[in-house]
N, C-alpha and C positions, 0 to 999 in steps of 0.2 A: 795537124797538132796546133798552133796557136789559135785556129776558130772557136776549137772547142774549146780551150782555156779563156779563151776574149766571153762564150755562151756562160762558161760556169762565174766567173765574175764579174757577166752582169745582170743573172738571175740572182745572186747571192746580193749586188750589191740596194737590188728594186727591195729584196724580201727583207731584208736590214730597214730600207726609206720608209718601206710601209710597215714598218710595227714601231716605231719612231713618231708616228703618224696617228697612229690611233688614239682619239680622245679618247676622255675617262668616259662612264657612264651618267645618264646625267645627273645634276644635282648630289657630283662626289665631288670634292678635294681632298688629298691628301693632308695626316698631317702636315706634310711643310708649307703646303699651301697657306696651311692657316695660320701658322707660326707667322709668316708674314707678313699676313691680312691684321694681324694684332698688334706686328711690328711695325706696321707703316699707318697708326691708329694714335698709336706714341705706347703701345704697353710695349712695358722692359722685365724679365725677370720672370720667362713664360716659362711652366712648370705644370704636371699632369695634367699635361696633355691631351682625354679620352677622346675615342669615338664613339656616340652613340645608334644603336639600331639604327634610327631615326635618319642618319649621315650628318648629323649635327657635333661641330666639336666643343669638351667642354677643356675650362683651363683655368687653373690660379693664373693674374697678374699682376706687376705690378702697378699702377698709373696715380703721377704727381706722388703724393705722400704717403697714398695705403695701397693693401694688395686687395683684391678684387676677384670676385668668380667671375669667370665673362665667357658667354656660346656664340661661341662662330655657325653663320647659318649658309650650307654652303648657297644659298639661290637668297640670300637677302641681308641687312645688316648683321654687327656683334652687337650680341648685348654685356651690358655689364648689373652685375648685383651688389 
């Protein structure tokens, strides 16, 4: 009985580990990643965060004295307007 339980436990653990290590599809980042990227660059009060069909995230954020529209490209720079 113990070998069967051990085998089931190992199978479950292996399945869980592989589910956790699956990478995101190429060129995609999640909303949390986009927000962290903006915060790292000094943006605060990030809101209206939305992902476009092209995979880029757009948001409104404050940096310095004013609010800006920002675009987070998953493969490149952050652009502020």
